[in-house]
C-alpha positions as CSV (number, residue, x, y, z in Angstrom):
1,X,168.3,37.3,-44.4
2,X,166.5,38.1,-41.2
3,X,163.5,39.6,-43.0
4,X,163.2,36.5,-45.2
5,X,163.0,34.2,-42.1
6,X,160.5,36.7,-40.5
7,X,158.2,36.6,-43.6
8,X,158.6,32.9,-43.9
9,X,157.7,32.4,-40.3
10,X,154.8,34.7,-40.6
11,X,153.5,33.0,-43.8
12,X,153.8,29.5,-42.2
13,X,152.0,30.7,-39.0
14,X,149.3,32.2,-41.1
15,X,148.9,29.1,-43.2
16,X,148.8,27.0,-40.1
17,X,146.1,29.1,-38.5
18,X,143.9,29.1,-41.7
19,X,144.3,25.4,-42.1
20,X,143.4,24.7,-38.4
21,X,140.3,27.0,-38.7
22,X,139.2,25.2,-41.9
23,X,139.6,21.7,-40.4
24,X,137.7,22.8,-37.2
25,X,134.9,24.2,-39.4
26,X,134.7,20.9,-41.4
27,X,134.8,18.8,-38.2
28,X,132.1,21.0,-36.5
29,X,129.9,20.5,-39.5
30,X,130.3,16.7,-39.4
31,X,129.5,16.7,-35.6
32,X,126.3,18.5,-35.9
33,X,123.2,16.3,-35.3
34,X,121.8,15.0,-38.6
35,X,119.2,12.3,-38.5
36,X,117.4,11.7,-41.8
37,X,114.5,9.2,-42.2
38,X,114.1,7.0,-45.3
39,X,110.9,5.0,-45.9
40,X,111.3,1.2,-45.6
41,X,107.7,0.0,-45.8
42,X,104.2,1.0,-44.9
43,X,100.8,-0.7,-44.3
44,X,97.4,1.0,-44.0
45,X,94.7,-1.1,-42.2
46,X,91.1,-0.7,-41.3
47,X,90.6,0.5,-37.7
48,X,87.6,1.2,-35.4
49,X,84.4,2.8,-36.5
50,X,82.3,4.5,-33.8
51,X,80.5,7.8,-33.1
52,X,80.7,8.9,-36.7
53,X,84.5,8.4,-36.9
54,X,86.4,5.9,-39.1
55,X,89.8,5.2,-38.0
56,X,92.6,4.0,-40.4
57,X,95.7,2.5,-38.9
58,X,99.2,2.9,-40.3
59,X,102.2,0.7,-39.6
60,X,105.3,2.4,-40.8
61,X,108.9,1.2,-41.1
62,X,111.5,4.0,-41.3
63,X,115.2,3.7,-41.6
64,X,116.9,6.6,-39.8
65,X,120.4,7.4,-40.8
66,X,122.7,9.3,-38.6
67,X,124.9,11.4,-40.9
68,X,126.7,12.9,-37.9
69,X,130.2,11.9,-36.7
70,X,128.7,11.7,-33.1
71,X,126.1,9.2,-31.8
72,X,122.5,10.4,-31.1
73,X,119.3,9.1,-29.8
74,X,115.7,9.2,-31.0
75,X,113.3,9.9,-28.1
76,X,110.0,10.4,-29.9
77,X,108.3,10.9,-33.2
78,X,105.2,12.7,-34.6
79,X,103.5,12.1,-37.9
80,X,101.3,14.1,-40.3
81,X,99.7,13.2,-43.7
82,X,98.9,15.8,-46.3
83,X,95.3,16.4,-47.2
84,X,93.9,18.8,-49.7
85,X,93.2,21.2,-46.8
86,X,96.5,20.9,-45.1
87,X,98.4,18.5,-42.8
88,X,96.5,16.0,-40.7
89,X,98.3,14.9,-37.5
90,X,98.2,11.2,-36.8
91,X,97.1,10.2,-33.4
92,X,98.3,7.4,-31.1
93,X,101.8,7.5,-32.5
94,X,103.8,4.7,-30.8
95,X,106.9,2.7,-31.4
96,X,106.5,-1.0,-32.0
97,X,106.5,-3.0,-28.8
98,X,109.4,-5.2,-29.9
99,X,111.8,-2.3,-30.1
100,X,112.9,-0.7,-26.8
101,X,113.3,3.1,-26.3
102,X,115.4,5.2,-26.6
103,X,116.8,4.4,-30.0
104,X,120.5,4.9,-29.8
105,X,121.9,5.6,-33.2
106,X,125.7,5.2,-33.5
107,X,127.7,7.7,-35.7
108,X,127.3,7.1,-39.4
109,X,125.0,4.2,-38.9
110,X,121.3,3.4,-39.4
111,X,118.4,2.0,-37.3
112,X,115.0,0.7,-38.3
113,X,112.1,2.3,-36.5
114,X,108.7,0.7,-36.5
115,X,105.9,3.2,-35.8
116,X,102.1,2.6,-35.4
117,X,99.7,5.5,-35.7
118,X,96.0,6.2,-36.4
119,X,94.2,8.5,-38.9
120,X,90.7,9.6,-38.0
121,X,88.1,10.6,-40.7
122,X,84.4,11.3,-40.6
123,X,82.4,8.2,-41.2
124,X,80.8,8.0,-44.6
125,X,78.5,5.1,-45.7
126,X,79.4,5.6,-49.4
127,X,83.1,4.8,-48.6
128,X,82.4,1.6,-46.7
129,X,82.5,-0.6,-49.8
130,X,83.7,-4.2,-49.4
131,X,87.4,-4.7,-49.2
132,X,88.2,-1.3,-50.6
133,X,87.2,0.7,-47.6
134,X,90.8,1.8,-46.7
135,X,91.7,2.9,-50.1
136,X,88.3,4.7,-50.5
137,X,89.0,6.7,-47.3
138,X,92.6,7.5,-48.3
139,X,91.7,8.5,-51.8
140,X,88.8,10.8,-50.5
141,X,90.6,12.5,-47.6
142,X,94.4,12.5,-48.6
143,X,96.3,13.9,-51.6
144,X,97.3,11.4,-54.3
145,X,101.0,11.9,-53.6
146,X,100.6,10.5,-50.1
147,X,103.0,12.7,-48.4
148,X,104.0,12.1,-44.9
149,X,105.8,14.5,-42.5
150,X,107.8,12.9,-39.7
151,X,109.3,14.8,-36.8
152,X,112.0,13.0,-34.9
153,X,112.7,14.3,-31.4
154,X,116.3,13.8,-30.4
155,X,118.6,14.5,-27.5
156,X,118.5,18.1,-26.1
157,X,114.7,18.4,-27.0
158,X,115.6,19.2,-30.5
159,X,113.4,18.0,-33.4
160,X,113.8,17.9,-37.1
161,X,111.0,17.6,-39.6
162,X,111.2,15.7,-42.9
163,X,108.7,15.0,-45.7
164,X,108.5,11.6,-47.2
165,X,106.5,10.3,-50.1
166,X,104.6,7.1,-49.6
167,X,104.6,5.5,-53.0
168,X,102.2,2.6,-53.8
169,X,103.6,-0.9,-54.4
170,X,103.2,-0.4,-58.2
171,X,104.9,3.0,-58.1
172,X,107.8,1.6,-56.1
173,X,108.4,-1.3,-58.6
174,X,108.2,1.2,-61.5
175,X,110.8,3.3,-59.7
176,X,113.1,0.4,-59.3
177,X,112.7,-0.5,-62.9
178,X,113.6,3.0,-64.0
179,X,116.6,2.9,-61.7
180,X,117.9,-0.4,-63.1
């Protein structure tokens, strides 16, 4: 009878240790920082033109979801757009003036970030055509998929990079119709 109690006690202790280790691993996974951006809206607009450079501005709305069980904060952002030659970094990236920094993101919640940035391209007379100047420059210098890479800098000087596709308004409505 003593050996049965000893084996039962050992088995219960082993089960308890394995269960504790498993739940700690699951909890640790849920507590890792995990901020993921999702595109809310975008707007390209005509910027300055001087010294052989045409600037195109970008207003971007990004919903950032915190998939972690712990809160986090967004301290900064960097943006790139894909061109046929590689990634072009956007300059003058700034948060919207109406939204204070830092952006504190509660656990398992979302926040809306408003970003402003500038793309710079070589000036070309052929692309300066009426009200299609912005689309002419974007079609000439960027890939048709309009991919955007966003890097969110968070607490602890850590950064995570994500790639988003900027669909046009027609493509977004077609995607919504397919989903319905």
